[in-house]
C-alpha positions as CSV (number, residue, x, y, z in Angstrom):
1,M,56.8,44.8,241.7
2,G,59.0,41.6,240.5
3,L,58.4,39.6,238.9
4,G,57.1,36.5,240.3
5,T,56.7,38.0,243.5
6,V,53.2,37.1,245.0
7,P,51.3,39.9,246.0
8,P,50.0,40.9,249.4
9,D,46.7,40.6,248.9
10,Q,46.7,37.6,247.0
11,K,49.0,36.3,249.9
12,K,46.6,37.3,252.7
13,A,44.0,35.6,251.0
14,E,46.0,32.4,250.5
15,E,46.3,31.9,254.3
16,P,44.1,29.1,255.8
17,I,41.0,30.8,257.0
18,Q,40.6,29.1,261.2
19,T,37.3,27.5,260.9
20,D,35.1,26.8,263.8
21,S,36.3,23.2,264.3
22,S,39.4,24.4,264.4
23,A,39.0,27.2,266.7
24,A,37.6,24.6,269.0
25,I,40.3,22.3,269.0
26,A,43.0,25.0,269.1
27,L,40.6,26.2,272.1
28,Q,40.7,22.7,273.8
29,T,44.5,22.7,273.6
30,H,45.8,25.9,273.9
31,D,45.9,25.3,277.6
32,E,49.5,23.3,278.0
33,N,50.6,25.6,280.8
34,G,47.9,24.4,283.1
35,D,45.2,27.4,283.1
36,Q,42.9,25.7,282.0
37,P,42.2,21.7,282.3
38,K,42.4,20.4,279.4
39,G,39.8,19.4,276.7
40,T,37.4,22.0,278.6
41,F,35.8,25.3,277.0
42,P,35.6,28.2,279.5
43,E,32.4,28.9,281.7
44,E,30.5,31.3,280.0
45,P,31.0,34.7,281.2
46,G,28.8,36.8,283.8
47,R,26.8,33.0,284.2
48,T,27.4,33.3,288.0
49,T,26.8,37.0,288.6
50,R,23.2,35.7,286.3
51,I,22.0,33.3,288.4
52,W,22.8,35.4,291.6
53,S,21.5,38.4,289.9
54,S,18.1,36.1,289.3
55,L,17.7,34.6,292.5
56,W,17.7,37.5,294.0
57,V,14.6,38.5,291.8
58,K,13.0,35.5,292.8
59,I,13.8,36.2,297.0
60,G,12.8,39.5,296.5
61,I,9.7,38.6,294.5
62,F,8.5,36.4,297.6
63,I,9.3,38.9,299.7
64,L,7.5,41.0,298.5
65,S,4.0,38.7,297.8
66,F,4.8,37.9,301.4
67,G,3.9,41.5,302.7
68,I,1.1,41.5,300.3
69,F,0.0,38.9,301.8
70,L,-0.2,40.0,305.4
71,I,-1.0,43.1,304.9
72,L,-4.4,41.8,303.3
73,W,-4.4,39.2,306.4
74,E,-4.9,42.0,309.2
75,I,-7.6,43.5,307.1
76,L,-9.3,41.3,306.8
77,A,-9.2,40.2,310.7
78,T,-9.5,43.8,311.3
79,L,-13.0,43.7,309.4
80,T,-14.0,40.0,311.0
81,N,-13.1,41.7,314.4
82,N,-13.5,37.9,316.2
83,S,-10.8,36.2,316.5
84,L,-12.4,33.0,316.7
85,I,-13.2,33.4,313.3
86,L,-9.6,34.5,312.0
87,S,-7.1,35.9,314.2
88,A,-4.5,38.5,313.6
89,P,-1.0,37.6,312.0
90,V,1.1,38.7,315.5
91,P,-1.1,36.1,318.2
92,V,-0.5,33.4,314.9
93,F,3.1,34.0,314.9
94,Q,3.5,34.1,318.2
95,A,1.7,30.5,318.9
96,L,4.2,29.2,316.2
97,I,7.0,30.4,317.7
98,R,5.7,28.5,321.2
99,L,5.0,25.4,319.1
100,L,8.1,25.5,317.1
101,Q,10.2,25.6,320.4
102,N,7.9,22.6,321.8
103,N,6.0,24.1,324.0
104,I,2.0,23.2,324.5
105,P,-0.7,25.2,326.4
106,R,-1.8,24.4,329.2
107,A,-5.7,23.1,328.0
108,A,-4.2,21.1,325.3
109,E,-2.1,19.2,327.8
110,G,-1.0,15.6,326.7
111,L,-0.6,16.6,323.1
112,Q,1.6,15.1,321.3
113,S,5.0,17.3,320.8
114,P,5.2,19.4,317.8
115,S,8.8,17.6,316.4
116,T,7.2,14.1,317.1
117,A,4.1,15.4,315.6
118,I,5.2,17.2,312.3
119,I,8.4,13.8,311.8
120,Q,5.6,11.1,312.1
121,T,3.5,13.5,309.4
122,I,6.7,13.7,307.4
123,E,7.1,9.5,308.1
124,I,3.3,9.0,306.7
125,I,3.6,11.0,303.5
126,F,7.0,9.8,302.4
127,L,5.8,6.3,302.7
128,G,2.3,6.4,301.6
129,F,4.1,9.1,298.0
130,G,7.2,6.4,297.2
131,L,4.4,3.4,297.4
132,S,2.5,5.2,295.3
133,A,5.4,5.4,292.8
134,L,6.3,2.5,293.0
135,V,3.0,1.4,292.3
136,G,1.7,4.1,290.2
137,I,4.5,4.6,287.2
138,P,4.9,0.8,286.0
139,I,0.8,0.7,286.1
140,G,1.1,3.3,283.6
141,I,3.6,2.4,281.4
142,L,1.8,-0.3,281.3
143,E,-1.5,1.4,280.0
144,G,0.2,4.0,278.0
145,R,1.8,0.8,275.9
146,W,-0.5,-1.6,275.1
147,S,-4.4,-0.5,274.8
148,F,-5.3,-4.0,276.0
149,A,-4.0,-3.3,279.0
150,E,-5.8,-0.3,279.4
151,D,-8.8,-1.6,278.3
152,I,-8.8,-3.7,281.4
153,I,-7.3,-1.6,284.3
154,D,-8.4,1.7,283.1
155,P,-12.2,1.2,284.1
156,W,-11.1,0.2,287.4
157,I,-9.2,3.1,288.0
158,N,-11.7,5.4,286.5
159,A,-14.4,3.7,289.2
160,T,-12.0,3.6,292.1
161,Y,-10.8,7.5,291.8
162,S,-14.5,8.3,291.3
163,I,-15.0,7.5,295.3
164,P,-14.7,10.2,297.4
165,I,-11.6,8.8,300.4
166,V,-13.7,10.2,302.8
167,A,-16.3,8.0,302.2
168,L,-13.9,4.9,302.4
169,I,-12.1,5.9,305.4
170,P,-14.9,4.4,308.4
171,T,-14.4,1.2,306.3
172,L,-10.6,1.5,306.1
173,Y,-10.7,1.5,309.9
174,F,-12.5,-1.1,310.6
175,A,-10.6,-3.2,308.6
176,I,-7.0,-2.3,309.1
177,G,-7.7,-0.1,312.5
178,G,-6.8,3.6,313.1
179,S,-2.8,2.1,313.0
180,F,0.0,4.1,311.2
181,L,-0.8,1.6,308.3
182,A,-3.9,2.9,307.9
183,F,-2.1,6.5,307.5
184,V,0.4,5.2,305.0
185,F,-2.7,3.8,303.4
186,I,-4.9,6.4,302.7
187,A,-1.8,8.5,301.7
188,F,-1.0,6.4,299.1
189,L,-4.9,6.2,297.6
190,L,-4.9,9.5,297.5
191,S,-1.8,10.4,295.6
192,V,-1.5,7.3,293.4
193,F,-4.5,7.5,290.6
194,S,-2.4,11.4,289.9
195,I,0.5,9.5,289.0
196,I,-0.8,6.7,286.9
197,V,-3.0,9.1,284.9
198,N,-0.3,11.3,284.4
199,T,2.7,8.5,283.1
200,Q,-0.3,6.7,281.0
201,N,-0.3,10.0,279.3
202,G,3.0,10.5,278.6
203,V,4.0,7.4,277.3
204,K,0.9,6.7,275.0
205,Y,1.2,10.0,273.5
206,T,5.7,9.7,272.9
207,V,6.4,11.9,269.7
208,G,6.2,9.5,266.7
209,S,9.1,10.8,264.9
210,L,11.0,9.4,268.1
211,A,8.7,5.8,267.9
212,D,9.7,5.8,264.2
213,V,13.2,5.8,264.6
214,G,13.2,3.1,267.4
215,R,11.4,0.8,264.6
216,S,14.4,1.6,262.4
217,F,16.8,0.4,264.7
218,R,14.6,-2.8,265.3
219,S,15.4,-1.4,268.9
220,S,14.1,-4.4,271.5
221,E,11.1,-3.6,273.5
222,M,13.2,-2.9,276.8
223,Q,14.9,-0.7,274.6
224,F,12.5,1.3,273.6
225,I,11.1,1.6,276.7
226,T,14.1,2.8,278.8
227,K,15.9,4.5,275.6
228,I,12.9,6.3,274.1
229,V,9.5,6.1,276.2
230,L,10.7,7.2,279.3
231,P,13.0,10.1,278.2
232,S,10.5,11.4,275.7
233,S,7.7,11.5,278.9
234,L,9.7,11.7,281.8
235,A,8.2,15.3,282.3
236,D,4.6,14.2,282.4
237,I,6.0,11.4,284.7
238,I,7.2,14.1,287.1
239,T,4.0,16.5,286.8
240,G,1.9,13.8,287.8
241,L,4.7,13.1,291.2
242,R,4.2,16.4,292.1
243,I,0.8,16.4,291.9
244,G,0.6,12.9,293.7
245,L,2.9,14.5,296.4
246,G,0.6,17.4,297.4
247,R,-2.2,14.8,297.1
248,A,-0.3,12.7,299.7
249,I,0.1,15.5,302.0
250,L,-3.6,15.8,301.6
251,G,-4.0,12.1,302.7
252,A,-1.4,12.3,305.5
253,I,-3.3,15.0,306.9
254,L,-6.7,13.7,306.3
255,A,-6.3,10.4,308.1
256,Q,-5.0,12.2,310.9
257,V,-7.9,14.2,311.6
258,L,-9.7,11.5,311.1
259,L,-8.5,8.2,312.2
260,S,-6.7,9.8,315.0
261,G,-5.1,12.8,317.3
262,N,-1.4,12.2,316.7
263,G,0.1,14.0,314.0
264,L,-0.4,17.8,312.8
265,G,-3.9,16.9,311.5
266,G,-4.9,15.5,315.1
267,M,-3.3,18.8,316.4
268,M,-5.4,20.7,314.4
269,T,-8.4,19.4,315.1
270,T,-7.2,19.6,318.9
271,F,-7.3,23.4,318.6
272,Q,-9.6,23.6,317.0
273,D,-11.5,22.2,319.8
274,L,-10.5,24.0,322.4
275,Y,-11.8,26.9,319.6
276,D,-7.7,28.1,320.2
277,T,-7.5,30.2,316.5
278,P,-4.4,31.7,317.1
279,Y,-2.6,27.8,317.6
280,T,-5.0,26.3,315.2
281,M,-4.1,28.6,312.3
282,A,-0.4,28.4,313.0
283,T,-0.3,24.3,312.7
284,I,-1.7,25.4,309.5
285,L,1.2,27.0,308.6
286,I,3.2,24.6,309.8
287,I,1.3,22.3,307.5
288,A,1.1,25.2,304.6
289,V,5.9,25.7,305.3
290,L,6.0,21.3,305.2
291,G,4.1,21.6,301.7
292,I,6.4,24.4,299.8
293,A,9.2,22.2,301.1
294,L,8.0,19.1,299.8
295,L,6.9,20.1,296.5
296,Q,10.3,21.5,295.8
297,L,11.6,18.0,294.8
298,P,10.3,17.0,292.4
299,K,11.4,20.5,290.1
300,L,15.1,19.5,292.1
301,F,14.4,16.2,290.1
302,E,12.9,18.3,287.0
303,N,15.8,20.3,287.0
304,R,18.4,17.3,287.2
305,F,16.9,14.9,284.6
306,I,15.0,16.5,282.1
307,A,17.1,20.5,281.8
308,W,18.4,19.4,278.1
309,R,14.3,19.9,277.7
310,P,14.2,23.7,276.0
311,S,11.1,25.4,277.9
312,D,7.7,26.9,276.1
313,Q,9.2,30.4,276.6
314,N,13.0,29.2,275.9
315,S,11.9,28.0,272.6
316,G,10.0,31.0,272.2
317,D,13.0,33.4,273.1
318,A,14.7,31.7,269.9
319,A,12.0,32.0,267.7
320,K,12.4,35.7,268.2
């Protein structure tokens, strides 16, 4: 090796090492041929496969649990041996198919068609729930953010929340009648308090470090609420919305049962009066499926807006 010649090992050591940042830049700019949009990273391999496999696992678990439910139902109906008390699955599903085809038993002629009853019930649920969200979330923020507002409002909320709503329905009937507005108001009353309480707790117990950051940057009250408090308490607010939506469904059915013979609640009561257990249980199945479907809406909202928050399970996996 001649004098002044750099050894190969030393030359290799002097070559610049590509850091993570330079690798990222190269990854963003190497696609000049149009193979991949510039400035984007390639999709994680196998991600789509994992999503589909997870979906199929959930479907499989649902089918398995539903099959176990049907088996237990059949066994219980056989042990009861009284179709007036508990009908077997087959007659109930036959009645369900007839209802979905808008076929009403002759004994219940004049009853509202099932499709109309379902639409009316959904309208009551959404109007009552929407009104409770519009009222409950601001009141919850007000109580959680300012203690003097909590001292004024909280006793009245606790007093109203502890009153059985069934006891108020006759009074409401004489005050506003058995109209569509009465149904919406009952659904509102049953759902609004859950939204208020959960929103209040989420706002009240905003993480202290986040509050300190807002104070350090001298944010205004509106900025503090919109940029710190609401994002931090969004999970609690959505939990309140889920509970409130479930109670709005209960309120809509309860109002229909006690105030009129319309809607799914009135249909269920009519079949009960006729001692038609299969049609009664078929109506209950429609209400259950409707509840399951509607309660997925807050979940979609949660996955869309707070997907950035790691779950406890993910945090535990990361810790391992």
